[in-house]
Jmol script that loads the backbone (N, CA, C; Angstrom):
load data "model"
ATOM      1  N   SER A   1     143.376  73.232  80.107  1.00  0.00           N
ATOM      2  CA  SER A   1     142.242  73.910  80.703  1.00  0.00           C
ATOM      3  C   SER A   1     141.814  73.209  81.823  1.00  0.00           C
ATOM      4  N   ASN A   2     141.763  73.796  83.054  1.00  0.00           N
ATOM      5  CA  ASN A   2     141.294  73.090  84.183  1.00  0.00           C
ATOM      6  C   ASN A   2     139.699  73.238  84.382  1.00  0.00           C
ATOM      7  N   GLN A   3     139.184  72.372  85.248  1.00  0.00           N
ATOM      8  CA  GLN A   3     137.717  72.280  85.308  1.00  0.00           C
ATOM      9  C   GLN A   3     137.161  73.638  85.731  1.00  0.00           C
ATOM     10  N   SER A   4     137.765  74.434  86.670  1.00  0.00           N
ATOM     11  CA  SER A   4     137.174  75.560  87.156  1.00  0.00           C
ATOM     12  C   SER A   4     137.020  76.697  86.069  1.00  0.00           C
ATOM     13  N   SER A   5     137.606  76.592  84.932  1.00  0.00           N
ATOM     14  CA  SER A   5     137.443  77.615  83.870  1.00  0.00           C
ATOM     15  C   SER A   5     136.090  77.417  83.137  1.00  0.00           C
ATOM     16  N   PHE A   6     135.473  76.265  83.361  1.00  0.00           N
ATOM     17  CA  PHE A   6     134.159  76.160  82.711  1.00  0.00           C
ATOM     18  C   PHE A   6     133.105  76.962  83.459  1.00  0.00           C
ATOM     19  N   PRO A   7     132.200  77.576  82.693  1.00  0.00           N
ATOM     20  CA  PRO A   7     131.075  78.228  83.430  1.00  0.00           C
ATOM     21  C   PRO A   7     130.280  77.188  84.025  1.00  0.00           C
ATOM     22  N   ARG A   8     129.631  77.456  85.183  1.00  0.00           N
ATOM     23  CA  ARG A   8     128.661  76.585  85.796  1.00  0.00           C
ATOM     24  C   ARG A   8     127.461  76.491  85.039  1.00  0.00           C
ATOM     25  N   VAL A   9     127.122  75.311  84.663  1.00  0.00           N
ATOM     26  CA  VAL A   9     125.871  75.030  83.920  1.00  0.00           C
ATOM     27  C   VAL A   9     124.702  75.070  84.787  1.00  0.00           C
ATOM     28  N   PRO A  10     123.713  76.003  84.334  1.00  0.00           N
ATOM     29  CA  PRO A  10     122.504  76.062  85.139  1.00  0.00           C
ATOM     30  C   PRO A  10     121.881  74.758  85.349  1.00  0.00           C
ATOM     31  N   LEU A  11     121.340  74.468  86.596  1.00  0.00           N
ATOM     32  CA  LEU A  11     120.774  73.187  86.862  1.00  0.00           C
ATOM     33  C   LEU A  11     119.681  72.796  85.960  1.00  0.00           C
ATOM     34  N   HIS A  12     118.852  73.734  85.624  1.00  0.00           N
ATOM     35  CA  HIS A  12     117.698  73.412  84.653  1.00  0.00           C
ATOM     36  C   HIS A  12     118.198  72.954  83.266  1.00  0.00           C
ATOM     37  N   TRP A  13     119.366  73.420  82.795  1.00  0.00           N
ATOM     38  CA  TRP A  13     119.917  72.984  81.504  1.00  0.00           C
ATOM     39  C   TRP A  13     120.236  71.563  81.724  1.00  0.00           C
ATOM     40  N   LEU A  14     120.985  71.192  82.793  1.00  0.00           N
ATOM     41  CA  LEU A  14     121.203  69.771  83.078  1.00  0.00           C
ATOM     42  C   LEU A  14     119.959  68.900  83.141  1.00  0.00           C
ATOM     43  N   GLY A  15     118.898  69.499  83.725  1.00  0.00           N
ATOM     44  CA  GLY A  15     117.530  68.958  83.804  1.00  0.00           C
ATOM     45  C   GLY A  15     116.986  68.606  82.499  1.00  0.00           C
ATOM     46  N   PHE A  16     117.042  69.556  81.630  1.00  0.00           N
ATOM     47  CA  PHE A  16     116.506  69.395  80.323  1.00  0.00           C
ATOM     48  C   PHE A  16     117.285  68.281  79.553  1.00  0.00           C
ATOM     49  N   GLY A  17     118.575  68.330  79.701  1.00  0.00           N
ATOM     50  CA  GLY A  17     119.484  67.169  79.037  1.00  0.00           C
ATOM     51  C   GLY A  17     119.102  65.845  79.670  1.00  0.00           C
ATOM     52  N   TYR A  18     118.869  65.793  80.913  1.00  0.00           N
ATOM     53  CA  TYR A  18     118.488  64.562  81.682  1.00  0.00           C
ATOM     54  C   TYR A  18     117.085  64.038  81.113  1.00  0.00           C
ATOM     55  N   ALA A  19     116.156  65.076  81.005  1.00  0.00           N
ATOM     56  CA  ALA A  19     114.872  64.726  80.538  1.00  0.00           C
ATOM     57  C   ALA A  19     114.910  64.079  79.071  1.00  0.00           C
ATOM     58  N   ALA A  20     115.793  64.736  78.319  1.00  0.00           N
ATOM     59  CA  ALA A  20     115.914  64.180  76.902  1.00  0.00           C
ATOM     60  C   ALA A  20     116.538  62.796  76.909  1.00  0.00           C
ATOM     61  N   LEU A  21     117.525  62.606  77.823  1.00  0.00           N
ATOM     62  CA  LEU A  21     118.163  61.247  77.942  1.00  0.00           C
ATOM     63  C   LEU A  21     117.106  60.302  78.319  1.00  0.00           C
ATOM     64  N   VAL A  22     116.267  60.611  79.361  1.00  0.00           N
ATOM     65  CA  VAL A  22     115.312  59.635  79.744  1.00  0.00           C
ATOM     66  C   VAL A  22     114.260  59.351  78.672  1.00  0.00           C
ATOM     67  N   ALA A  23     113.800  60.356  77.968  1.00  0.00           N
ATOM     68  CA  ALA A  23     112.861  60.152  76.946  1.00  0.00           C
ATOM     69  C   ALA A  23     113.487  59.269  75.771  1.00  0.00           C
ATOM     70  N   SER A  24     114.799  59.580  75.414  1.00  0.00           N
ATOM     71  CA  SER A  24     115.353  58.912  74.320  1.00  0.00           C
ATOM     72  C   SER A  24     115.592  57.398  74.736  1.00  0.00           C
ATOM     73  N   GLY A  25     115.882  57.196  76.069  1.00  0.00           N
ATOM     74  CA  GLY A  25     116.036  55.781  76.559  1.00  0.00           C
ATOM     75  C   GLY A  25     114.746  55.036  76.242  1.00  0.00           C
ATOM     76  N   GLY A  26     113.596  55.682  76.571  1.00  0.00           N
ATOM     77  CA  GLY A  26     112.417  54.967  76.299  1.00  0.00           C
ATOM     78  C   GLY A  26     112.182  54.685  74.756  1.00  0.00           C
ATOM     79  N   ILE A  27     112.483  55.731  73.979  1.00  0.00           N
ATOM     80  CA  ILE A  27     112.334  55.607  72.588  1.00  0.00           C
ATOM     81  C   ILE A  27     113.239  54.544  72.063  1.00  0.00           C
ATOM     82  N   ILE A  28     114.537  54.470  72.493  1.00  0.00           N
ATOM     83  CA  ILE A  28     115.427  53.479  72.053  1.00  0.00           C
ATOM     84  C   ILE A  28     114.974  52.062  72.521  1.00  0.00           C
ATOM     85  N   GLY A  29     114.482  52.006  73.743  1.00  0.00           N
ATOM     86  CA  GLY A  29     113.951  50.689  74.207  1.00  0.00           C
ATOM     87  C   GLY A  29     112.803  50.191  73.287  1.00  0.00           C
ATOM     88  N   TYR A  30     111.998  51.170  72.751  1.00  0.00           N
ATOM     89  CA  TYR A  30     110.877  50.848  71.986  1.00  0.00           C
ATOM     90  C   TYR A  30     111.382  50.345  70.541  1.00  0.00           C
ATOM     91  N   ALA A  31     112.361  51.089  70.106  1.00  0.00           N
ATOM     92  CA  ALA A  31     112.908  50.809  68.788  1.00  0.00           C
ATOM     93  C   ALA A  31     113.633  49.456  68.776  1.00  0.00           C
ATOM     94  N   LYS A  32     114.358  49.170  69.827  1.00  0.00           N
ATOM     95  CA  LYS A  32     115.119  47.916  69.865  1.00  0.00           C
ATOM     96  C   LYS A  32     114.238  46.694  70.108  1.00  0.00           C
ATOM     97  N   ALA A  33     113.364  46.919  71.145  1.00  0.00           N
ATOM     98  CA  ALA A  33     112.632  45.701  71.647  1.00  0.00           C
ATOM     99  C   ALA A  33     111.103  45.756  71.328  1.00  0.00           C
ATOM    100  N   GLY A  34     110.730  46.800  70.733  1.00  0.00           N
ATOM    101  CA  GLY A  34     109.256  47.011  70.497  1.00  0.00           C
ATOM    102  C   GLY A  34     108.432  47.093  71.810  1.00  0.00           C
ATOM    103  N   SER A  35     109.200  47.590  72.824  1.00  0.00           N
ATOM    104  CA  SER A  35     108.560  47.676  74.146  1.00  0.00           C
ATOM    105  C   SER A  35     107.739  48.940  74.371  1.00  0.00           C
ATOM    106  N   VAL A  36     106.363  48.718  74.289  1.00  0.00           N
ATOM    107  CA  VAL A  36     105.531  49.990  74.519  1.00  0.00           C
ATOM    108  C   VAL A  36     105.632  50.480  76.010  1.00  0.00           C
ATOM    109  N   PRO A  37     105.677  49.598  76.936  1.00  0.00           N
ATOM    110  CA  PRO A  37     105.912  50.114  78.390  1.00  0.00           C
ATOM    111  C   PRO A  37     107.181  50.992  78.543  1.00  0.00           C
ATOM    112  N   SER A  38     108.246  50.544  77.735  1.00  0.00           N
ATOM    113  CA  SER A  38     109.489  51.284  77.857  1.00  0.00           C
ATOM    114  C   SER A  38     109.264  52.674  77.202  1.00  0.00           C
ATOM    115  N   LEU A  39     108.561  52.726  76.030  1.00  0.00           N
ATOM    116  CA  LEU A  39     108.288  53.987  75.514  1.00  0.00           C
ATOM    117  C   LEU A  39     107.446  54.853  76.311  1.00  0.00           C
ATOM    118  N   ALA A  40     106.356  54.259  76.845  1.00  0.00           N
ATOM    119  CA  ALA A  40     105.468  55.070  77.686  1.00  0.00           C
ATOM    120  C   ALA A  40     106.213  55.567  78.993  1.00  0.00           C
ATOM    121  N   ALA A  41     106.897  54.776  79.502  1.00  0.00           N
ATOM    122  CA  ALA A  41     107.674  55.132  80.812  1.00  0.00           C
ATOM    123  C   ALA A  41     108.712  56.278  80.474  1.00  0.00           C
ATOM    124  N   GLY A  42     109.366  56.023  79.319  1.00  0.00           N
ATOM    125  CA  GLY A  42     110.370  57.019  78.961  1.00  0.00           C
ATOM    126  C   GLY A  42     109.841  58.449  78.676  1.00  0.00           C
ATOM    127  N   LEU A  43     108.664  58.382  77.960  1.00  0.00           N
ATOM    128  CA  LEU A  43     107.980  59.666  77.663  1.00  0.00           C
ATOM    129  C   LEU A  43     107.344  60.311  78.863  1.00  0.00           C
ATOM    130  N   LEU A  44     106.793  59.529  79.721  1.00  0.00           N
ATOM    131  CA  LEU A  44     106.202  60.028  80.998  1.00  0.00           C
ATOM    132  C   LEU A  44     107.258  60.629  81.855  1.00  0.00           C
ATOM    133  N   PHE A  45     108.289  59.809  82.145  1.00  0.00           N
ATOM    134  CA  PHE A  45     109.316  60.326  83.040  1.00  0.00           C
ATOM    135  C   PHE A  45     110.097  61.469  82.449  1.00  0.00           C
ATOM    136  N   GLY A  46     110.362  61.309  81.133  1.00  0.00           N
ATOM    137  CA  GLY A  46     111.058  62.402  80.420  1.00  0.00           C
ATOM    138  C   GLY A  46     110.234  63.632  80.450  1.00  0.00           C
ATOM    139  N   GLY A  47     108.885  63.560  80.290  1.00  0.00           N
ATOM    140  CA  GLY A  47     108.093  64.725  80.315  1.00  0.00           C
ATOM    141  C   GLY A  47     108.003  65.373  81.760  1.00  0.00           C
ATOM    142  N   LEU A  48     107.916  64.457  82.752  1.00  0.00           N
ATOM    143  CA  LEU A  48     107.972  64.995  84.162  1.00  0.00           C
ATOM    144  C   LEU A  48     109.265  65.682  84.482  1.00  0.00           C
ATOM    145  N   ALA A  49     110.384  64.966  84.053  1.00  0.00           N
ATOM    146  CA  ALA A  49     111.677  65.685  84.249  1.00  0.00           C
ATOM    147  C   ALA A  49     111.838  66.949  83.447  1.00  0.00           C
ATOM    148  N   GLY A  50     111.292  67.049  82.298  1.00  0.00           N
ATOM    149  CA  GLY A  50     111.186  68.308  81.571  1.00  0.00           C
ATOM    150  C   GLY A  50     110.347  69.369  82.277  1.00  0.00           C
ATOM    151  N   LEU A  51     109.180  68.951  82.802  1.00  0.00           N
ATOM    152  CA  LEU A  51     108.435  69.948  83.617  1.00  0.00           C
ATOM    153  C   LEU A  51     109.185  70.322  84.801  1.00  0.00           C
ATOM    154  N   GLY A  52     109.825  69.382  85.488  1.00  0.00           N
ATOM    155  CA  GLY A  52     110.554  69.733  86.732  1.00  0.00           C
ATOM    156  C   GLY A  52     111.787  70.665  86.247  1.00  0.00           C
ATOM    157  N   ALA A  53     112.423  70.454  85.182  1.00  0.00           N
ATOM    158  CA  ALA A  53     113.520  71.401  84.801  1.00  0.00           C
ATOM    159  C   ALA A  53     112.969  72.759  84.476  1.00  0.00           C
ATOM    160  N   TYR A  54     111.789  72.839  83.736  1.00  0.00           N
ATOM    161  CA  TYR A  54     111.171  74.134  83.436  1.00  0.00           C
ATOM    162  C   TYR A  54     110.801  74.845  84.726  1.00  0.00           C
ATOM    163  N   GLN A  55     110.282  74.067  85.825  1.00  0.00           N
ATOM    164  CA  GLN A  55     109.964  74.722  87.095  1.00  0.00           C
ATOM    165  C   GLN A  55     111.234  75.322  87.738  1.00  0.00           C
ATOM    166  N   LEU A  56     112.331  74.622  87.530  1.00  0.00           N
ATOM    167  CA  LEU A  56     113.662  74.908  88.078  1.00  0.00           C
ATOM    168  C   LEU A  56     114.123  76.231  87.347  1.00  0.00           C
ATOM    169  N   SER A  57     113.890  76.393  86.062  1.00  0.00           N
ATOM    170  CA  SER A  57     114.316  77.501  85.275  1.00  0.00           C
ATOM    171  C   SER A  57     113.507  78.793  85.764  1.00  0.00           C
ATOM    172  N   GLN A  58     112.293  78.504  86.223  1.00  0.00           N
ATOM    173  CA  GLN A  58     111.453  79.615  86.696  1.00  0.00           C
ATOM    174  C   GLN A  58     111.851  80.015  88.079  1.00  0.00           C
ATOM    175  N   ASP A  59     112.119  79.110  88.974  1.00  0.00           N
ATOM    176  CA  ASP A  59     112.292  79.296  90.401  1.00  0.00           C
ATOM    177  C   ASP A  59     113.260  78.238  90.854  1.00  0.00           C
ATOM    178  N   PRO A  60     114.604  78.532  91.175  1.00  0.00           N
ATOM    179  CA  PRO A  60     115.490  77.441  91.539  1.00  0.00           C
ATOM    180  C   PRO A  60     115.036  76.623  92.793  1.00  0.00           C
ATOM    181  N   ARG A  61     114.137  77.304  93.551  1.00  0.00           N
ATOM    182  CA  ARG A  61     113.660  76.607  94.757  1.00  0.00           C
ATOM    183  C   ARG A  61     112.622  75.503  94.552  1.00  0.00           C
ATOM    184  N   ASN A  62     112.091  75.542  93.263  1.00  0.00           N
ATOM    185  CA  ASN A  62     110.965  74.721  92.916  1.00  0.00           C
ATOM    186  C   ASN A  62     111.486  73.374  92.397  1.00  0.00           C
ATOM    187  N   VAL A  63     112.080  72.473  93.379  1.00  0.00           N
ATOM    188  CA  VAL A  63     112.850  71.324  92.945  1.00  0.00           C
ATOM    189  C   VAL A  63     111.998  69.988  92.999  1.00  0.00           C
ATOM    190  N   TRP A  64     110.803  70.137  93.587  1.00  0.00           N
ATOM    191  CA  TRP A  64     110.118  68.825  94.115  1.00  0.00           C
ATOM    192  C   TRP A  64     109.749  67.916  92.904  1.00  0.00           C
ATOM    193  N   VAL A  65     109.168  68.478  91.845  1.00  0.00           N
ATOM    194  CA  VAL A  65     108.819  67.563  90.759  1.00  0.00           C
ATOM    195  C   VAL A  65     110.091  66.875  90.202  1.00  0.00           C
ATOM    196  N   PHE A  66     111.052  67.696  89.979  1.00  0.00           N
ATOM    197  CA  PHE A  66     112.284  67.129  89.424  1.00  0.00           C
ATOM    198  C   PHE A  66     112.939  66.110  90.350  1.00  0.00           C
ATOM    199  N   LEU A  67     113.008  66.397  91.628  1.00  0.00           N
ATOM    200  CA  LEU A  67     113.576  65.524  92.555  1.00  0.00           C
ATOM    201  C   LEU A  67     112.795  64.212  92.749  1.00  0.00           C
ATOM    202  N   ALA A  68     111.480  64.356  92.709  1.00  0.00           N
ATOM    203  CA  ALA A  68     110.709  63.102  92.829  1.00  0.00           C
ATOM    204  C   ALA A  68     110.806  62.203  91.636  1.00  0.00           C
ATOM    205  N   THR A  69     110.955  62.960  90.261  1.00  0.00           N
ATOM    206  CA  THR A  69     111.074  62.193  89.116  1.00  0.00           C
ATOM    207  C   THR A  69     112.472  61.473  89.153  1.00  0.00           C
ATOM    208  N   SER A  70     113.529  62.214  89.342  1.00  0.00           N
ATOM    209  CA  SER A  70     114.858  61.612  89.255  1.00  0.00           C
ATOM    210  C   SER A  70     115.070  60.559  90.388  1.00  0.00           C
ATOM    211  N   GLY A  71     114.515  60.857  91.555  1.00  0.00           N
ATOM    212  CA  GLY A  71     114.580  59.980  92.640  1.00  0.00           C
ATOM    213  C   GLY A  71     113.900  58.626  92.372  1.00  0.00           C
ATOM    214  N   THR A  72     112.694  58.723  91.781  1.00  0.00           N
ATOM    215  CA  THR A  72     111.935  57.444  91.463  1.00  0.00           C
ATOM    216  C   THR A  72     112.691  56.676  90.338  1.00  0.00           C
ATOM    217  N   LEU A  73     113.164  57.417  89.322  1.00  0.00           N
ATOM    218  CA  LEU A  73     113.905  56.735  88.256  1.00  0.00           C
ATOM    219  C   LEU A  73     115.166  56.098  88.843  1.00  0.00           C
ATOM    220  N   ALA A  74     115.819  56.803  89.744  1.00  0.00           N
ATOM    221  CA  ALA A  74     117.121  56.199  90.190  1.00  0.00           C
ATOM    222  C   ALA A  74     116.748  54.869  90.969  1.00  0.00           C
ATOM    223  N   GLY A  75     115.654  54.870  91.672  1.00  0.00           N
ATOM    224  CA  GLY A  75     115.189  53.646  92.321  1.00  0.00           C
ATOM    225  C   GLY A  75     114.853  52.479  91.325  1.00  0.00           C
ATOM    226  N   ILE A  76     114.008  52.915  90.364  1.00  0.00           N
ATOM    227  CA  ILE A  76     113.495  51.840  89.411  1.00  0.00           C
ATOM    228  C   ILE A  76     114.653  51.293  88.539  1.00  0.00           C
ATOM    229  N   MET A  77     115.431  52.193  87.964  1.00  0.00           N
ATOM    230  CA  MET A  77     116.473  51.797  87.045  1.00  0.00           C
ATOM    231  C   MET A  77     117.622  51.223  87.958  1.00  0.00           C
ATOM    232  N   GLY A  78     117.801  51.591  89.147  1.00  0.00           N
ATOM    233  CA  GLY A  78     118.830  50.995  89.958  1.00  0.00           C
ATOM    234  C   GLY A  78     118.524  49.519  90.142  1.00  0.00           C
ATOM    235  N   MET A  79     117.245  49.249  90.504  1.00  0.00           N
ATOM    236  CA  MET A  79     116.760  47.863  90.743  1.00  0.00           C
ATOM    237  C   MET A  79     116.956  47.043  89.426  1.00  0.00           C
ATOM    238  N   ARG A  80     116.501  47.585  88.239  1.00  0.00           N
ATOM    239  CA  ARG A  80     116.641  46.907  86.962  1.00  0.00           C
ATOM    240  C   ARG A  80     118.080  46.604  86.688  1.00  0.00           C
ATOM    241  N   PHE A  81     118.976  47.621  86.883  1.00  0.00           N
ATOM    242  CA  PHE A  81     120.365  47.385  86.570  1.00  0.00           C
ATOM    243  C   PHE A  81     120.913  46.340  87.564  1.00  0.00           C
ATOM    244  N   TYR A  82     120.518  46.355  88.794  1.00  0.00           N
ATOM    245  CA  TYR A  82     120.997  45.388  89.862  1.00  0.00           C
ATOM    246  C   TYR A  82     120.607  43.943  89.486  1.00  0.00           C
ATOM    247  N   HIS A  83     119.347  43.894  88.943  1.00  0.00           N
ATOM    248  CA  HIS A  83     118.852  42.465  88.487  1.00  0.00           C
ATOM    249  C   HIS A  83     119.434  41.898  87.249  1.00  0.00           C
ATOM    250  N   SER A  84     119.604  42.901  86.238  1.00  0.00           N
ATOM    251  CA  SER A  84     120.075  42.515  84.867  1.00  0.00           C
ATOM    252  C   SER A  84     121.533  42.598  84.745  1.00  0.00           C
ATOM    253  N   GLY A  85     122.212  43.481  85.492  1.00  0.00           N
ATOM    254  CA  GLY A  85     123.651  43.611  85.360  1.00  0.00           C
ATOM    255  C   GLY A  85     124.086  44.318  84.046  1.00  0.00           C
ATOM    256  N   LYS A  86     123.099  44.658  83.205  1.00  0.00           N
ATOM    257  CA  LYS A  86     123.391  45.305  81.980  1.00  0.00           C
ATOM    258  C   LYS A  86     123.451  46.861  82.234  1.00  0.00           C
ATOM    259  N   PHE A  87     124.507  47.418  81.882  1.00  0.00           N
ATOM    260  CA  PHE A  87     124.626  48.904  82.079  1.00  0.00           C
ATOM    261  C   PHE A  87     123.672  49.635  81.176  1.00  0.00           C
ATOM    262  N   MET A  88     123.493  49.299  80.051  1.00  0.00           N
ATOM    263  CA  MET A  88     122.558  49.984  79.050  1.00  0.00           C
ATOM    264  C   MET A  88     121.284  49.349  79.057  1.00  0.00           C
ATOM    265  N   PRO A  89     120.147  50.082  79.171  1.00  0.00           N
ATOM    266  CA  PRO A  89     120.175  51.501  79.476  1.00  0.00           C
ATOM    267  C   PRO A  89     119.893  51.804  80.947  1.00  0.00           C
ATOM    268  N   ALA A  90     119.581  50.764  81.709  1.00  0.00           N
ATOM    269  CA  ALA A  90     119.139  50.931  83.077  1.00  0.00           C
ATOM    270  C   ALA A  90     120.316  51.570  83.915  1.00  0.00           C
ATOM    271  N   GLY A  91     121.401  51.038  83.834  1.00  0.00           N
ATOM    272  CA  GLY A  91     122.578  51.602  84.545  1.00  0.00           C
ATOM    273  C   GLY A  91     122.864  52.997  84.226  1.00  0.00           C
ATOM    274  N   LEU A  92     122.787  53.282  83.001  1.00  0.00           N
ATOM    275  CA  LEU A  92     122.963  54.692  82.607  1.00  0.00           C
ATOM    276  C   LEU A  92     121.934  55.624  83.129  1.00  0.00           C
ATOM    277  N   ILE A  93     120.730  55.205  83.072  1.00  0.00           N
ATOM    278  CA  ILE A  93     119.619  56.183  83.538  1.00  0.00           C
ATOM    279  C   ILE A  93     119.673  56.274  85.009  1.00  0.00           C
ATOM    280  N   ALA A  94     119.942  54.989  85.752  1.00  0.00           N
ATOM    281  CA  ALA A  94     120.181  55.161  87.148  1.00  0.00           C
ATOM    282  C   ALA A  94     121.294  56.005  87.666  1.00  0.00           C
ATOM    283  N   GLY A  95     122.382  55.903  86.888  1.00  0.00           N
ATOM    284  CA  GLY A  95     123.542  56.752  87.227  1.00  0.00           C
ATOM    285  C   GLY A  95     123.239  58.234  87.021  1.00  0.00           C
ATOM    286  N   ALA A  96     122.605  58.561  85.908  1.00  0.00           N
ATOM    287  CA  ALA A  96     122.248  59.980  85.642  1.00  0.00           C
ATOM    288  C   ALA A  96     121.201  60.425  86.656  1.00  0.00           C
ATOM    289  N   SER A  97     120.255  59.531  86.959  1.00  0.00           N
ATOM    290  CA  SER A  97     119.313  59.884  87.939  1.00  0.00           C
ATOM    291  C   SER A  97     119.891  60.264  89.331  1.00  0.00           C
ATOM    292  N   LEU A  98     120.804  59.383  89.765  1.00  0.00           N
ATOM    293  CA  LEU A  98     121.644  59.590  91.074  1.00  0.00           C
ATOM    294  C   LEU A  98     122.342  60.926  91.027  1.00  0.00           C
ATOM    295  N   LEU A  99     122.933  61.161  89.809  1.00  0.00           N
ATOM    296  CA  LEU A  99     123.697  62.468  89.601  1.00  0.00           C
ATOM    297  C   LEU A  99     122.801  63.632  89.821  1.00  0.00           C
ATOM    298  N   MET A 100     121.650  63.542  89.216  1.00  0.00           N
ATOM    299  CA  MET A 100     120.707  64.683  89.321  1.00  0.00           C
ATOM    300  C   MET A 100     120.211  64.885  90.726  1.00  0.00           C
ATOM    301  N   VAL A 101     119.905  63.793  91.400  1.00  0.00           N
ATOM    302  CA  VAL A 101     119.521  63.862  92.858  1.00  0.00           C
ATOM    303  C   VAL A 101     120.593  64.451  93.665  1.00  0.00           C
ATOM    304  N   ALA A 102     121.713  64.023  93.379  1.00  0.00           N
ATOM    305  CA  ALA A 102     122.879  64.529  94.098  1.00  0.00           C
ATOM    306  C   ALA A 102     123.032  66.100  93.952  1.00  0.00           C
ATOM    307  N   LYS A 103     123.064  66.530  92.589  1.00  0.00           N
ATOM    308  CA  LYS A 103     123.141  67.893  92.278  1.00  0.00           C
ATOM    309  C   LYS A 103     122.064  68.747  92.919  1.00  0.00           C
ATOM    310  N   LEU A 104     120.830  68.191  92.817  1.00  0.00           N
ATOM    311  CA  LEU A 104     119.661  68.922  93.577  1.00  0.00           C
ATOM    312  C   LEU A 104     119.889  68.953  95.012  1.00  0.00           C
ATOM    313  N   GLY A 105     120.280  67.933  95.510  1.00  0.00           N
ATOM    314  CA  GLY A 105     120.449  67.882  97.007  1.00  0.00           C
ATOM    315  C   GLY A 105     121.523  68.923  97.365  1.00  0.00           C
ATOM    316  N   PHE A 106     122.657  68.897  96.632  1.00  0.00           N
ATOM    317  CA  PHE A 106     123.625  69.922  96.859  1.00  0.00           C
ATOM    318  C   PHE A 106     123.181  71.331  96.685  1.00  0.00           C
ATOM    319  N   SER A 107     122.419  71.557  95.654  1.00  0.00           N
ATOM    320  CA  SER A 107     121.961  72.976  95.472  1.00  0.00           C
ATOM    321  C   SER A 107     120.971  73.373  96.597  1.00  0.00           C
ATOM    322  N   ILE A 108     120.105  72.463  97.141  1.00  0.00           N
ATOM    323  CA  ILE A 108     119.325  72.740  98.225  1.00  0.00           C
ATOM    324  C   ILE A 108     120.060  73.063  99.460  1.00  0.00           C
ATOM    325  N   ILE A 109     121.099  72.237  99.776  1.00  0.00           N
ATOM    326  CA  ILE A 109     121.912  72.403 100.911  1.00  0.00           C
ATOM    327  C   ILE A 109     122.742  73.678 100.897  1.00  0.00           C
ATOM    328  N   SER A 110     123.321  73.993  99.725  1.00  0.00           N
ATOM    329  CA  SER A 110     124.302  75.005  99.562  1.00  0.00           C
ATOM    330  C   SER A 110     123.591  76.366  99.326  1.00  0.00           C
ATOM    331  N   ARG A 111     122.242  76.423  99.145  1.00  0.00           N
ATOM    332  CA  ARG A 111     121.482  77.579  98.864  1.00  0.00           C
ATOM    333  C   ARG A 111     121.389  78.403 100.124  1.00  0.00           C
ATOM    334  N   PRO A 112     121.720  79.692 100.033  1.00  0.00           N
ATOM    335  CA  PRO A 112     121.418  80.499 101.214  1.00  0.00           C
ATOM    336  C   PRO A 112     119.975  80.554 101.524  1.00  0.00           C
ATOM    337  N   HIS A 113     119.521  80.193 102.764  1.00  0.00           N
ATOM    338  CA  HIS A 113     118.235  80.237 103.083  1.00  0.00           C
ATOM    339  C   HIS A 113     117.682  81.580 103.185  1.00  0.00           C
ATOM    340  N   GLN A 114     116.408  81.700 102.530  1.00  0.00           N
ATOM    341  CA  GLN A 114     115.720  83.053 102.503  1.00  0.00           C
ATOM    342  C   GLN A 114     115.082  83.168 103.909  1.00  0.00           C
TER     343      GLN A 114
END
end "model"
wireframe off; spacefill off
backbone 0.3
color backbone group
């Protein structure tokens, strides 16, 4: 089966998956290291990403909350990954964030302008 046979996943579905990943990253950080800041940041950014994904599901043009959240996380986690060199969890979240930013950017660019 080649890639093109897959249905295109709606962006907001990816967004909700990403939000869950971010939140679970915070929860795992808390569980492993007892890090309350990690838990708080995971739930905050996960919540914001979830809100952004919900907005996308209502109106695909409503990208800004989601874009700001994933862009901010890409920056923060990218720096943490750069300094620690550990892929988990910072590299994973940074990579996922960059992917979401790229997908959003692509959807903005490729969208027919109203």
